[in-house]
N, CA, C and O atoms as a Tripos MOL2 file, in Angstrom:
@<TRIPOS>MOLECULE
protein
  308   307    77     0     0
PROTEIN
NO_CHARGES

@<TRIPOS>ATOM
      1 N           0.8380   -1.1650    0.0000 N.3       1 MET1
      2 CA          0.0000    0.0000    0.0000 C.3       1 MET1
      3 C           0.8930    1.2410    0.0000 C.2       1 MET1
      4 O           1.8710    1.3140    0.7440 O.2       1 MET1
      5 N           0.5500    2.2010   -0.8310 N.am      2 ASN2
      6 CA          1.2790    3.4660   -0.8550 C.3       2 ASN2
      7 C           0.8640    4.3350    0.3200 C.2       2 ASN2
      8 O          -0.2800    4.2930    0.7720 O.2       2 ASN2
      9 N           1.8210    5.1270    0.8080 N.am      3 LYS3
     10 CA          1.4840    6.0590    1.8740 C.3       3 LYS3
     11 C           0.7230    7.2350    1.2860 C.2       3 LYS3
     12 O           0.9960    7.6530    0.1610 O.2       3 LYS3
     13 N          -0.2290    7.7680    2.0390 N.am      4 PRO4
     14 CA         -0.9920    8.9100    1.5420 C.3       4 PRO4
     15 C          -0.1470   10.1800    1.4940 C.2       4 PRO4
     16 O           0.9130   10.2660    2.1140 O.2       4 PRO4
     17 N          -0.6390   11.1580    0.7450 N.am      5 ASP5
     18 CA          0.0250   12.4570    0.6840 C.3       5 ASP5
     19 C          -0.0630   13.1520    2.0290 C.2       5 ASP5
     20 O          -0.8740   12.7850    2.8790 O.2       5 ASP5
     21 N           0.7830   14.1650    2.2180 N.am      6 PHE6
     22 CA          0.7760   14.9590    3.4370 C.3       6 PHE6
     23 C          -0.6350   15.5000    3.6810 C.2       6 PHE6
     24 O          -1.2480   16.0750    2.7820 O.2       6 PHE6
     25 N          -1.1410   15.3160    4.8880 N.am      7 GLY7
     26 CA         -2.4720   15.8070    5.2440 C.3       7 GLY7
     27 C          -3.5960   14.8320    4.9820 C.2       7 GLY7
     28 O          -4.7270   15.0760    5.4020 O.2       7 GLY7
     29 N          -3.3180   13.7260    4.2940 N.am      8 ASP8
     30 CA         -4.3340   12.7080    4.0300 C.3       8 ASP8
     31 C          -4.1050   11.5110    4.9430 C.2       8 ASP8
     32 O          -3.0050   11.3120    5.4570 O.2       8 ASP8
     33 N          -5.1470   10.7230    5.1390 N.am      9 VAL9
     34 CA         -5.0430    9.5090    5.9390 C.3       9 VAL9
     35 C          -5.8120    8.3830    5.2620 C.2       9 VAL9
     36 O          -6.7350    8.6230    4.4840 O.2       9 VAL9
     37 N          -5.4170    7.1540    5.5680 N.am     10 ILE10
     38 CA         -6.1460    5.9590    5.1510 C.3      10 ILE10
     39 C          -6.5800    5.2530    6.4300 C.2      10 ILE10
     40 O          -5.7590    4.9900    7.3080 O.2      10 ILE10
     41 N          -7.8580    4.9500    6.5320 N.am     11 ILE11
     42 CA         -8.3990    4.3410    7.7450 C.3      11 ILE11
     43 C          -8.9320    2.9570    7.4310 C.2      11 ILE11
     44 O          -9.5810    2.7460    6.4070 O.2      11 ILE11
     45 N          -8.6520    2.0130    8.3260 N.am     12 ASP12
     46 CA         -9.1580    0.6510    8.2260 C.3      12 ASP12
     47 C          -9.8680    0.3300    9.5420 C.2      12 ASP12
     48 O          -9.2370    0.2290   10.5940 O.2      12 ASP12
     49 N         -11.1940    0.1710    9.4640 N.am     13 ILE13
     50 CA        -11.9780   -0.1590   10.6530 C.3      13 ILE13
     51 C         -12.5460   -1.5480   10.4590 C.2      13 ILE13
     52 O         -13.2930   -1.7240    9.4970 O.2      13 ILE13
     53 N         -12.2700   -2.5440   11.2690 N.am     14 PRO14
     54 CA        -11.5600   -2.4420   12.5200 C.3      14 PRO14
     55 C         -10.0490   -2.4780   12.3790 C.2      14 PRO14
     56 O          -9.3440   -2.0880   13.3100 O.2      14 PRO14
     57 N          -9.5250   -2.9340   11.2440 N.am     15 GLY15
     58 CA         -8.0730   -2.9760   11.0750 C.3      15 GLY15
     59 C          -7.4280   -3.9270   12.0570 C.2      15 GLY15
     60 O          -8.0550   -4.8800   12.5210 O.2      15 GLY15
     61 N          -6.1670   -3.6620   12.3720 N.am     16 ASN16
     62 CA         -5.4150   -4.4910   13.3120 C.3      16 ASN16
     63 C          -4.6300   -3.5960   14.2650 C.2      16 ASN16
     64 O          -3.4000   -3.6260   14.2610 O.2      16 ASN16
     65 N          -5.3230   -2.7980   15.0850 N.am     17 PRO17
     66 CA         -4.6280   -1.8660   15.9680 C.3      17 PRO17
     67 C          -3.7780   -2.5480   17.0320 C.2      17 PRO17
     68 O          -2.8660   -1.9300   17.5820 O.2      17 PRO17
     69 N          -4.0630   -3.8080   17.3290 N.am     18 GLU18
     70 CA         -3.3200   -4.5160   18.3730 C.3      18 GLU18
     71 C          -1.8400   -4.6780   18.0430 C.2      18 GLU18
     72 O          -1.0270   -4.8970   18.9420 O.2      18 GLU18
     73 N          -1.4800   -4.5730   16.7610 N.am     19 LYS19
     74 CA         -0.0590   -4.6950   16.4320 C.3      19 LYS19
     75 C           0.6930   -3.3930   16.7260 C.2      19 LYS19
     76 O           1.9210   -3.3580   16.6430 O.2      19 LYS19
     77 N          -0.0340   -2.3220   17.0700 N.am     20 HIS20
     78 CA          0.5950   -1.0360   17.3560 C.3      20 HIS20
     79 C           0.5590   -0.6810   18.8440 C.2      20 HIS20
     80 O           1.5160   -0.1160   19.3730 O.2      20 HIS20
     81 N          -0.5450   -1.0120   19.5150 N.am     21 ILE21
     82 CA         -0.6640   -0.7830   20.9620 C.3      21 ILE21
     83 C          -1.4580   -1.9300   21.5780 C.2      21 ILE21
     84 O          -2.3240   -2.5110   20.9230 O.2      21 ILE21
     85 N          -1.1680   -2.2550   22.8240 N.am     22 GLN22
     86 CA         -1.8720   -3.3390   23.5050 C.3      22 GLN22
     87 C          -3.1870   -2.8690   24.1120 C.2      22 GLN22
     88 O          -4.1860   -3.5890   24.0860 O.2      22 GLN22
     89 N          -3.1800   -1.6610   24.6550 N.am     23 GLN23
     90 CA         -4.3950   -1.0820   25.2200 C.3      23 GLN23
     91 C          -4.3430    0.4210   25.0110 C.2      23 GLN23
     92 O          -3.2580    0.9920   24.9030 O.2      23 GLN23
     93 N          -5.4930    1.0640   24.9540 N.am     24 PRO24
     94 CA         -5.4880    2.5080   24.6950 C.3      24 PRO24
     95 C          -4.9770    3.2800   25.9050 C.2      24 PRO24
     96 O          -5.0920    2.8130   27.0380 O.2      24 PRO24
     97 N          -4.4130    4.4600   25.6650 N.am     25 PRO25
     98 CA         -4.0350    5.3090   26.7930 C.3      25 PRO25
     99 C          -5.2910    5.6740   27.5890 C.2      25 PRO25
    100 O          -6.3990    5.6340   27.0560 O.2      25 PRO25
    101 N          -5.1180    6.0250   28.8450 N.am     26 ALA26
    102 CA         -6.2530    6.4120   29.6890 C.3      26 ALA26
    103 C          -7.0070    7.5650   29.0320 C.2      26 ALA26
    104 O          -6.4010    8.5530   28.6160 O.2      26 ALA26
    105 N          -8.3220    7.4360   28.9430 N.am     27 GLY27
    106 CA         -9.1540    8.4740   28.3580 C.3      27 GLY27
    107 C          -9.2930    8.3950   26.8530 C.2      27 GLY27
    108 O          -9.8520    9.3060   26.2430 O.2      27 GLY27
    109 N          -8.7980    7.3250   26.2340 N.am     28 TRP28
    110 CA         -8.8660    7.1550   24.7840 C.3      28 TRP28
    111 C          -9.4990    5.8040   24.4760 C.2      28 TRP28
    112 O          -9.3990    4.8730   25.2750 O.2      28 TRP28
    113 N         -10.1530    5.6930   23.3170 N.am     29 GLU29
    114 CA        -10.7180    4.4200   22.8720 C.3      29 GLU29
    115 C         -10.1380    4.0630   21.5060 C.2      29 GLU29
    116 O          -9.8870    4.9420   20.6820 O.2      29 GLU29
    117 N          -9.9270    2.7720   21.2750 N.am     30 ILE30
    118 CA         -9.3900    2.3010   19.9970 C.3      30 ILE30
    119 C         -10.5280    2.1930   18.9910 C.2      30 ILE30
    120 O         -11.5660    1.5940   19.2700 O.2      30 ILE30
    121 N         -10.3180    2.7850   17.8100 N.am     31 ILE31
    122 CA        -11.3240    2.7760   16.7530 C.3      31 ILE31
    123 C         -10.9410    1.8150   15.6240 C.2      31 ILE31
    124 O         -11.7940    1.0910   15.1110 O.2      31 ILE31
    125 N          -9.6740    1.8060   15.2400 N.am     32 GLY32
    126 CA         -9.2210    0.9870   14.1150 C.3      32 GLY32
    127 C          -7.7480    1.2140   13.8620 C.2      32 GLY32
    128 O          -6.9650    1.3900   14.7950 O.2      32 GLY32
    129 N          -7.3780    1.2110   12.6050 N.am     33 GLU33
    130 CA         -5.9830    1.3920   12.2020 C.3      33 GLU33
    131 C          -5.9220    2.5540   11.2090 C.2      33 GLU33
    132 O          -6.8170    2.7120   10.3800 O.2      33 GLU33
    133 N          -4.8650    3.3640   11.2970 N.am     34 VAL34
    134 CA         -4.7450    4.5390   10.4450 C.3      34 VAL34
    135 C          -3.3220    4.6410    9.8930 C.2      34 VAL34
    136 O          -2.3470    4.3370   10.5800 O.2      34 VAL34
    137 N          -3.2310    5.0740    8.6390 N.am     35 THR35
    138 CA         -1.9440    5.3600    8.0160 C.3      35 THR35
    139 C          -1.9620    6.8070    7.5670 C.2      35 THR35
    140 O          -2.8690    7.2340    6.8520 O.2      35 THR35
    141 N          -0.9510    7.5630    7.9910 N.am     36 ASP36
    142 CA         -0.7920    8.9230    7.4880 C.3      36 ASP36
    143 C           0.4840    8.9800    6.6600 C.2      36 ASP36
    144 O           1.0650    7.9370    6.3580 O.2      36 ASP36
    145 N           0.9280   10.1590    6.2920 N.am     37 HIS37
    146 CA          2.1090   10.2820    5.4260 C.3      37 HIS37
    147 C           3.3830    9.8100    6.1100 C.2      37 HIS37
    148 O           4.4060    9.6220    5.4520 O.2      37 HIS37
    149 N           3.3310    9.6150    7.4390 N.am     38 PHE38
    150 CA          4.5280    9.2780    8.1960 C.3      38 PHE38
    151 C           4.5820    7.8210    8.6400 C.2      38 PHE38
    152 O           5.6300    7.1840    8.5350 O.2      38 PHE38
    153 N           3.4690    7.2860    9.1360 N.am     39 ALA39
    154 CA          3.4910    5.9450    9.7290 C.3      39 ALA39
    155 C           2.0850    5.3590    9.8080 C.2      39 ALA39
    156 O           1.0960    6.0140    9.4780 O.2      39 ALA39
    157 N           2.0250    4.1110   10.2540 N.am     40 THR40
    158 CA          0.7650    3.4190   10.5190 C.3      40 THR40
    159 C           0.6780    3.1560   12.0070 C.2      40 THR40
    160 O           1.6830    2.8480   12.6460 O.2      40 THR40
    161 N          -0.5190    3.2740   12.5620 N.am     41 GLY41
    162 CA         -0.7120    3.0260   13.9850 C.3      41 GLY41
    163 C          -2.1780    2.7740   14.2770 C.2      41 GLY41
    164 O          -3.0010    2.6650   13.3680 O.2      41 GLY41
    165 N          -2.4890    2.6840   15.5520 N.am     42 ALA42
    166 CA         -3.8730    2.5060   15.9770 C.3      42 ALA42
    167 C          -4.5830    3.8530   15.9120 C.2      42 ALA42
    168 O          -4.0470    4.8650   16.3650 O.2      42 ALA42
    169 N          -5.7890    3.8660   15.3490 N.am     43 LEU43
    170 CA         -6.6060    5.0670   15.3630 C.3      43 LEU43
    171 C          -7.3330    5.1000   16.6890 C.2      43 LEU43
    172 O          -8.0950    4.1860   17.0080 O.2      43 LEU43
    173 N          -7.1030    6.1450   17.4620 N.am     44 VAL44
    174 CA         -7.7450    6.2880   18.7640 C.3      44 VAL44
    175 C          -8.5060    7.6080   18.8150 C.2      44 VAL44
    176 O          -8.1820    8.5620   18.1070 O.2      44 VAL44
    177 N          -9.5340    7.6380   19.6770 N.am     45 ARG45
    178 CA        -10.3450    8.8440   19.8530 C.3      45 ARG45
    179 C         -10.4300    9.1740   21.3370 C.2      45 ARG45
    180 O         -10.6570    8.3020   22.1750 O.2      45 ARG45
    181 N         -10.2430   10.4480   21.6380 N.am     46 SER46
    182 CA        -10.3690   10.9130   23.0140 C.3      46 SER46
    183 C         -11.8150   10.7510   23.4590 C.2      46 SER46
    184 O         -12.7360   11.2000   22.7770 O.2      46 SER46
    185 N         -12.0110   10.1110   24.6020 N.am     47 SER47
    186 CA        -13.3570    9.9150   25.1240 C.3      47 SER47
    187 C         -13.9880   11.2330   25.5550 C.2      47 SER47
    188 O         -15.2110   11.3760   25.5380 O.2      47 SER47
    189 N         -13.1560   12.1940   25.9400 N.am     48 GLY48
    190 CA        -13.6730   13.4600   26.4350 C.3      48 GLY48
    191 C         -14.0870   14.4310   25.3550 C.2      48 GLY48
    192 O         -15.1810   14.9920   25.4180 O.2      48 GLY48
    193 N         -13.2280   14.6450   24.3520 N.am     49 CYS49
    194 CA        -13.5150   15.6940   23.3650 C.3      49 CYS49
    195 C         -13.6390   15.1720   21.9380 C.2      49 CYS49
    196 O         -13.9490   15.9500   21.0360 O.2      49 CYS49
    197 N         -13.4080   13.8890   21.7040 N.am     50 GLY50
    198 CA        -13.6040   13.3150   20.3820 C.3      50 GLY50
    199 C         -12.4830   13.5420   19.3860 C.2      50 GLY50
    200 O         -12.6680   13.2920   18.1950 O.2      50 GLY50
    201 N         -11.3220   14.0070   19.8350 N.am     51 VAL51
    202 CA        -10.1820   14.2420   18.9530 C.3      51 VAL51
    203 C          -9.5780   12.8980   18.5520 C.2      51 VAL51
    204 O          -9.4510   11.9960   19.3790 O.2      51 VAL51
    205 N          -9.2060   12.7720   17.2690 N.am     52 TYR52
    206 CA         -8.5820   11.5430   16.7560 C.3      52 TYR52
    207 C          -7.0650   11.6880   16.7340 C.2      52 TYR52
    208 O          -6.5350   12.7740   16.4980 O.2      52 TYR52
    209 N          -6.3700   10.5680   16.9850 N.am     53 ALA53
    210 CA         -4.9070   10.5560   16.9600 C.3      53 ALA53
    211 C          -4.4320    9.1810   16.5020 C.2      53 ALA53
    212 O          -5.1890    8.2100   16.5000 O.2      53 ALA53
    213 N          -3.1430    9.1250   16.1110 N.am     54 ARG54
    214 CA         -2.4870    7.8580   15.7910 C.3      54 ARG54
    215 C          -1.6710    7.4580   17.0020 C.2      54 ARG54
    216 O          -0.8460    8.2330   17.4860 O.2      54 ARG54
    217 N          -1.9010    6.2400   17.4990 N.am     55 ALA55
    218 CA         -1.1790    5.7500   18.6670 C.3      55 ALA55
    219 C          -0.2050    4.6580   18.2580 C.2      55 ALA55
    220 O          -0.5650    3.7070   17.5650 O.2      55 ALA55
    221 N           1.0230    4.8120   18.6980 N.am     56 ASN56
    222 CA          2.0330    3.7720   18.5740 C.3      56 ASN56
    223 C           2.5570    3.5260   19.9870 C.2      56 ASN56
    224 O           2.1440    4.2190   20.9170 O.2      56 ASN56
    225 N           3.4290    2.5860   20.1660 N.am     57 ILE57
    226 CA          3.8100    2.0910   21.4850 C.3      57 ILE57
    227 C           3.8350    3.1610   22.5840 C.2      57 ILE57
    228 O           3.1080    3.0200   23.5670 O.2      57 ILE57
    229 N           4.6170    4.1940   22.4650 N.am     58 ASN58
    230 CA          4.6930    5.2190   23.5070 C.3      58 ASN58
    231 C           4.3770    6.6150   22.9810 C.2      58 ASN58
    232 O           4.8160    7.6110   23.5570 O.2      58 ASN58
    233 N           3.6130    6.6930   21.8800 N.am     59 THR59
    234 CA          3.4140    7.9710   21.2190 C.3      59 THR59
    235 C           1.9700    8.1620   20.7850 C.2      59 THR59
    236 O           1.3420    7.2460   20.2520 O.2      59 THR59
    237 N           1.4500    9.3650   21.0190 N.am     60 LEU60
    238 CA          0.1850    9.7970   20.4310 C.3      60 LEU60
    239 C           0.5160   10.9300   19.4800 C.2      60 LEU60
    240 O           1.1550   11.9070   19.8720 O.2      60 LEU60
    241 N           0.0820   10.8060   18.2250 N.am     61 THR61
    242 CA          0.3610   11.8180   17.2190 C.3      61 THR61
    243 C          -0.9560   12.3870   16.7020 C.2      61 THR61
    244 O          -1.8410   11.6440   16.2780 O.2      61 THR61
    245 N          -1.0750   13.7120   16.7400 N.am     62 ALA62
    246 CA         -2.2830   14.3700   16.2470 C.3      62 ALA62
    247 C          -2.4610   14.0850   14.7640 C.2      62 ALA62
    248 O          -1.4870   13.9860   14.0180 O.2      62 ALA62
    249 N          -3.7020   13.9570   14.3510 N.am     63 LEU63
    250 CA         -4.0420   13.7350   12.9460 C.3      63 LEU63
    251 C          -4.9090   14.8950   12.4630 C.2      63 LEU63
    252 O          -5.5610   15.5550   13.2720 O.2      63 LEU63
    253 N          -4.9230   15.1530   11.1510 N.am     64 PRO64
    254 CA         -5.8300   16.1740   10.6190 C.3      64 PRO64
    255 C          -7.2790   15.6900   10.7910 C.2      64 PRO64
    256 O          -7.7040   14.7450   10.1260 O.2      64 PRO64
    257 N          -8.0170   16.3330   11.6700 N.am     65 GLN65
    258 CA         -9.3360   15.8650   12.0740 C.3      65 GLN65
    259 C         -10.3190   15.7360   10.9070 C.2      65 GLN65
    260 O         -11.0340   14.7390   10.8110 O.2      65 GLN65
    261 N         -10.3590   16.7190   10.0370 N.am     66 GLU66
    262 CA        -11.2880   16.6700    8.9130 C.3      66 GLU66
    263 C         -10.9360   15.5160    7.9700 C.2      66 GLU66
    264 O         -11.8320   14.8500    7.4510 O.2      66 GLU66
    265 N          -9.6480   15.2730    7.7450 N.am     67 ALA67
    266 CA         -9.2250   14.1630    6.8850 C.3      67 ALA67
    267 C          -9.6330   12.8240    7.5000 C.2      67 ALA67
    268 O         -10.0210   11.9060    6.7770 O.2      67 ALA67
    269 N          -9.5480   12.7070    8.8190 N.am     68 VAL68
    270 CA         -9.9550   11.4660    9.4950 C.3      68 VAL68
    271 C         -11.4490   11.2540    9.3080 C.2      68 VAL68
    272 O         -11.8740   10.1520    8.9610 O.2      68 VAL68
    273 N         -12.2510   12.2830    9.5300 N.am     69 ARG69
    274 CA        -13.7050   12.1460    9.3850 C.3      69 ARG69
    275 C         -14.1010   11.7920    7.9380 C.2      69 ARG69
    276 O         -14.9900   10.9710    7.7140 O.2      69 ARG69
    277 N         -13.4350   12.4160    6.9760 N.am     70 GLU70
    278 CA        -13.7380   12.1140    5.5700 C.3      70 GLU70
    279 C         -13.3340   10.6910    5.2130 C.2      70 GLU70
    280 O         -14.0940    9.9870    4.5470 O.2      70 GLU70
    281 N         -12.1620   10.2580    5.6370 N.am     71 ALA71
    282 CA        -11.6710    8.9180    5.3040 C.3      71 ALA71
    283 C         -12.4760    7.8340    6.0260 C.2      71 ALA71
    284 O         -12.6840    6.7490    5.4850 O.2      71 ALA71
    285 N         -12.9250    8.1300    7.2470 N.am     72 GLY72
    286 CA        -13.6540    7.1460    8.0300 C.3      72 GLY72
    287 C         -15.1140    7.0090    7.6480 C.2      72 GLY72
    288 O         -15.7340    5.9740    7.8950 O.2      72 GLY72
    289 N         -15.6600    8.0480    7.0480 N.am     73 GLY73
    290 CA        -17.0590    8.0060    6.6320 C.3      73 GLY73
    291 C         -17.9960    7.6210    7.7610 C.2      73 GLY73
    292 O         -17.8400    8.0840    8.8910 O.2      73 GLY73
    293 N         -18.9680    6.7760    7.4590 N.am     74 SER74
    294 CA        -19.9700    6.3880    8.4520 C.3      74 SER74
    295 C         -19.4000    5.4900    9.5360 C.2      74 SER74
    296 O         -20.0400    5.2980   10.5690 O.2      74 SER74
    297 N         -18.2080    4.9340    9.3270 N.am     75 GLY75
    298 CA        -17.5900    4.0830   10.3410 C.3      75 GLY75
    299 C         -17.1630    4.8380   11.5860 C.2      75 GLY75
    300 O         -16.8660    4.2290   12.6140 O.2      75 GLY75
    301 N         -17.1300    6.1710   11.5000 N.am     76 LEU76
    302 CA        -16.7460    6.9800   12.6630 C.3      76 LEU76
    303 C         -17.9200    7.6820   13.3070 C.2      76 LEU76
    304 O         -17.7280    8.5160   14.1920 O.2      76 LEU76
    305 N         -19.1150    7.3680   12.8890 N.am     77 ALA77
    306 CA        -20.3060    8.0340   13.4420 C.3      77 ALA77
    307 C         -20.5600    7.6250   14.8660 C.2      77 ALA77
    308 O         -21.5200    8.0910   15.4800 O.2      77 ALA77
@<TRIPOS>BOND
     1     1     2 1
     2     2     3 1
     3     3     4 2
     4     3     5 am
     5     5     6 1
     6     6     7 1
     7     7     8 2
     8     7     9 am
     9     9    10 1
    10    10    11 1
    11    11    12 2
    12    11    13 am
    13    13    14 1
    14    14    15 1
    15    15    16 2
    16    15    17 am
    17    17    18 1
    18    18    19 1
    19    19    20 2
    20    19    21 am
    21    21    22 1
    22    22    23 1
    23    23    24 2
    24    23    25 am
    25    25    26 1
    26    26    27 1
    27    27    28 2
    28    27    29 am
    29    29    30 1
    30    30    31 1
    31    31    32 2
    32    31    33 am
    33    33    34 1
    34    34    35 1
    35    35    36 2
    36    35    37 am
    37    37    38 1
    38    38    39 1
    39    39    40 2
    40    39    41 am
    41    41    42 1
    42    42    43 1
    43    43    44 2
    44    43    45 am
    45    45    46 1
    46    46    47 1
    47    47    48 2
    48    47    49 am
    49    49    50 1
    50    50    51 1
    51    51    52 2
    52    51    53 am
    53    53    54 1
    54    54    55 1
    55    55    56 2
    56    55    57 am
    57    57    58 1
    58    58    59 1
    59    59    60 2
    60    59    61 am
    61    61    62 1
    62    62    63 1
    63    63    64 2
    64    63    65 am
    65    65    66 1
    66    66    67 1
    67    67    68 2
    68    67    69 am
    69    69    70 1
    70    70    71 1
    71    71    72 2
    72    71    73 am
    73    73    74 1
    74    74    75 1
    75    75    76 2
    76    75    77 am
    77    77    78 1
    78    78    79 1
    79    79    80 2
    80    79    81 am
    81    81    82 1
    82    82    83 1
    83    83    84 2
    84    83    85 am
    85    85    86 1
    86    86    87 1
    87    87    88 2
    88    87    89 am
    89    89    90 1
    90    90    91 1
    91    91    92 2
    92    91    93 am
    93    93    94 1
    94    94    95 1
    95    95    96 2
    96    95    97 am
    97    97    98 1
    98    98    99 1
    99    99   100 2
   100    99   101 am
   101   101   102 1
   102   102   103 1
   103   103   104 2
   104   103   105 am
   105   105   106 1
   106   106   107 1
   107   107   108 2
   108   107   109 am
   109   109   110 1
   110   110   111 1
   111   111   112 2
   112   111   113 am
   113   113   114 1
   114   114   115 1
   115   115   116 2
   116   115   117 am
   117   117   118 1
   118   118   119 1
   119   119   120 2
   120   119   121 am
   121   121   122 1
   122   122   123 1
   123   123   124 2
   124   123   125 am
   125   125   126 1
   126   126   127 1
   127   127   128 2
   128   127   129 am
   129   129   130 1
   130   130   131 1
   131   131   132 2
   132   131   133 am
   133   133   134 1
   134   134   135 1
   135   135   136 2
   136   135   137 am
   137   137   138 1
   138   138   139 1
   139   139   140 2
   140   139   141 am
   141   141   142 1
   142   142   143 1
   143   143   144 2
   144   143   145 am
   145   145   146 1
   146   146   147 1
   147   147   148 2
   148   147   149 am
   149   149   150 1
   150   150   151 1
   151   151   152 2
   152   151   153 am
   153   153   154 1
   154   154   155 1
   155   155   156 2
   156   155   157 am
   157   157   158 1
   158   158   159 1
   159   159   160 2
   160   159   161 am
   161   161   162 1
   162   162   163 1
   163   163   164 2
   164   163   165 am
   165   165   166 1
   166   166   167 1
   167   167   168 2
   168   167   169 am
   169   169   170 1
   170   170   171 1
   171   171   172 2
   172   171   173 am
   173   173   174 1
   174   174   175 1
   175   175   176 2
   176   175   177 am
   177   177   178 1
   178   178   179 1
   179   179   180 2
   180   179   181 am
   181   181   182 1
   182   182   183 1
   183   183   184 2
   184   183   185 am
   185   185   186 1
   186   186   187 1
   187   187   188 2
   188   187   189 am
   189   189   190 1
   190   190   191 1
   191   191   192 2
   192   191   193 am
   193   193   194 1
   194   194   195 1
   195   195   196 2
   196   195   197 am
   197   197   198 1
   198   198   199 1
   199   199   200 2
   200   199   201 am
   201   201   202 1
   202   202   203 1
   203   203   204 2
   204   203   205 am
   205   205   206 1
   206   206   207 1
   207   207   208 2
   208   207   209 am
   209   209   210 1
   210   210   211 1
   211   211   212 2
   212   211   213 am
   213   213   214 1
   214   214   215 1
   215   215   216 2
   216   215   217 am
   217   217   218 1
   218   218   219 1
   219   219   220 2
   220   219   221 am
   221   221   222 1
   222   222   223 1
   223   223   224 2
   224   223   225 am
   225   225   226 1
   226   226   227 1
   227   227   228 2
   228   227   229 am
   229   229   230 1
   230   230   231 1
   231   231   232 2
   232   231   233 am
   233   233   234 1
   234   234   235 1
   235   235   236 2
   236   235   237 am
   237   237   238 1
   238   238   239 1
   239   239   240 2
   240   239   241 am
   241   241   242 1
   242   242   243 1
   243   243   244 2
   244   243   245 am
   245   245   246 1
   246   246   247 1
   247   247   248 2
   248   247   249 am
   249   249   250 1
   250   250   251 1
   251   251   252 2
   252   251   253 am
   253   253   254 1
   254   254   255 1
   255   255   256 2
   256   255   257 am
   257   257   258 1
   258   258   259 1
   259   259   260 2
   260   259   261 am
   261   261   262 1
   262   262   263 1
   263   263   264 2
   264   263   265 am
   265   265   266 1
   266   266   267 1
   267   267   268 2
   268   267   269 am
   269   269   270 1
   270   270   271 1
   271   271   272 2
   272   271   273 am
   273   273   274 1
   274   274   275 1
   275   275   276 2
   276   275   277 am
   277   277   278 1
   278   278   279 1
   279   279   280 2
   280   279   281 am
   281   281   282 1
   282   282   283 1
   283   283   284 2
   284   283   285 am
   285   285   286 1
   286   286   287 1
   287   287   288 2
   288   287   289 am
   289   289   290 1
   290   290   291 1
   291   291   292 2
   292   291   293 am
   293   293   294 1
   294   294   295 1
   295   295   296 2
   296   295   297 am
   297   297   298 1
   298   298   299 1
   299   299   300 2
   300   299   301 am
   301   301   302 1
   302   302   303 1
   303   303   304 2
   304   303   305 am
   305   305   306 1
   306   306   307 1
   307   307   308 2
@<TRIPOS>SUBSTRUCTURE
     1 MET1         2 RESIDUE 1 A MET
     2 ASN2         6 RESIDUE 1 A ASN
     3 LYS3        10 RESIDUE 1 A LYS
     4 PRO4        14 RESIDUE 1 A PRO
     5 ASP5        18 RESIDUE 1 A ASP
     6 PHE6        22 RESIDUE 1 A PHE
     7 GLY7        26 RESIDUE 1 A GLY
     8 ASP8        30 RESIDUE 1 A ASP
     9 VAL9        34 RESIDUE 1 A VAL
    10 ILE10       38 RESIDUE 1 A ILE
    11 ILE11       42 RESIDUE 1 A ILE
    12 ASP12       46 RESIDUE 1 A ASP
    13 ILE13       50 RESIDUE 1 A ILE
    14 PRO14       54 RESIDUE 1 A PRO
    15 GLY15       58 RESIDUE 1 A GLY
    16 ASN16       62 RESIDUE 1 A ASN
    17 PRO17       66 RESIDUE 1 A PRO
    18 GLU18       70 RESIDUE 1 A GLU
    19 LYS19       74 RESIDUE 1 A LYS
    20 HIS20       78 RESIDUE 1 A HIS
    21 ILE21       82 RESIDUE 1 A ILE
    22 GLN22       86 RESIDUE 1 A GLN
    23 GLN23       90 RESIDUE 1 A GLN
    24 PRO24       94 RESIDUE 1 A PRO
    25 PRO25       98 RESIDUE 1 A PRO
    26 ALA26      102 RESIDUE 1 A ALA
    27 GLY27      106 RESIDUE 1 A GLY
    28 TRP28      110 RESIDUE 1 A TRP
    29 GLU29      114 RESIDUE 1 A GLU
    30 ILE30      118 RESIDUE 1 A ILE
    31 ILE31      122 RESIDUE 1 A ILE
    32 GLY32      126 RESIDUE 1 A GLY
    33 GLU33      130 RESIDUE 1 A GLU
    34 VAL34      134 RESIDUE 1 A VAL
    35 THR35      138 RESIDUE 1 A THR
    36 ASP36      142 RESIDUE 1 A ASP
    37 HIS37      146 RESIDUE 1 A HIS
    38 PHE38      150 RESIDUE 1 A PHE
    39 ALA39      154 RESIDUE 1 A ALA
    40 THR40      158 RESIDUE 1 A THR
    41 GLY41      162 RESIDUE 1 A GLY
    42 ALA42      166 RESIDUE 1 A ALA
    43 LEU43      170 RESIDUE 1 A LEU
    44 VAL44      174 RESIDUE 1 A VAL
    45 ARG45      178 RESIDUE 1 A ARG
    46 SER46      182 RESIDUE 1 A SER
    47 SER47      186 RESIDUE 1 A SER
    48 GLY48      190 RESIDUE 1 A GLY
    49 CYS49      194 RESIDUE 1 A CYS
    50 GLY50      198 RESIDUE 1 A GLY
    51 VAL51      202 RESIDUE 1 A VAL
    52 TYR52      206 RESIDUE 1 A TYR
    53 ALA53      210 RESIDUE 1 A ALA
    54 ARG54      214 RESIDUE 1 A ARG
    55 ALA55      218 RESIDUE 1 A ALA
    56 ASN56      222 RESIDUE 1 A ASN
    57 ILE57      226 RESIDUE 1 A ILE
    58 ASN58      230 RESIDUE 1 A ASN
    59 THR59      234 RESIDUE 1 A THR
    60 LEU60      238 RESIDUE 1 A LEU
    61 THR61      242 RESIDUE 1 A THR
    62 ALA62      246 RESIDUE 1 A ALA
    63 LEU63      250 RESIDUE 1 A LEU
    64 PRO64      254 RESIDUE 1 A PRO
    65 GLN65      258 RESIDUE 1 A GLN
    66 GLU66      262 RESIDUE 1 A GLU
    67 ALA67      266 RESIDUE 1 A ALA
    68 VAL68      270 RESIDUE 1 A VAL
    69 ARG69      274 RESIDUE 1 A ARG
    70 GLU70      278 RESIDUE 1 A GLU
    71 ALA71      282 RESIDUE 1 A ALA
    72 GLY72      286 RESIDUE 1 A GLY
    73 GLY73      290 RESIDUE 1 A GLY
    74 SER74      294 RESIDUE 1 A SER
    75 GLY75      298 RESIDUE 1 A GLY
    76 LEU76      302 RESIDUE 1 A LEU
    77 ALA77      306 RESIDUE 1 A ALA
């Protein structure tokens, strides 16, 4: 699979997020798997404010929120 352009994401729900993190950070829920222009990781959403991020072993990386919603479609409703 080719990596997306800068600012774009590819989302796979449910994907295989377990290969990136074992459990979500406190206050976050696992949604699926996401690939951005830099890496692939678990797609997680903040339980409090609904912000999406890419989670890898010890890292949470912000994602372009509108790109995540567009790529996820109805799977993120």
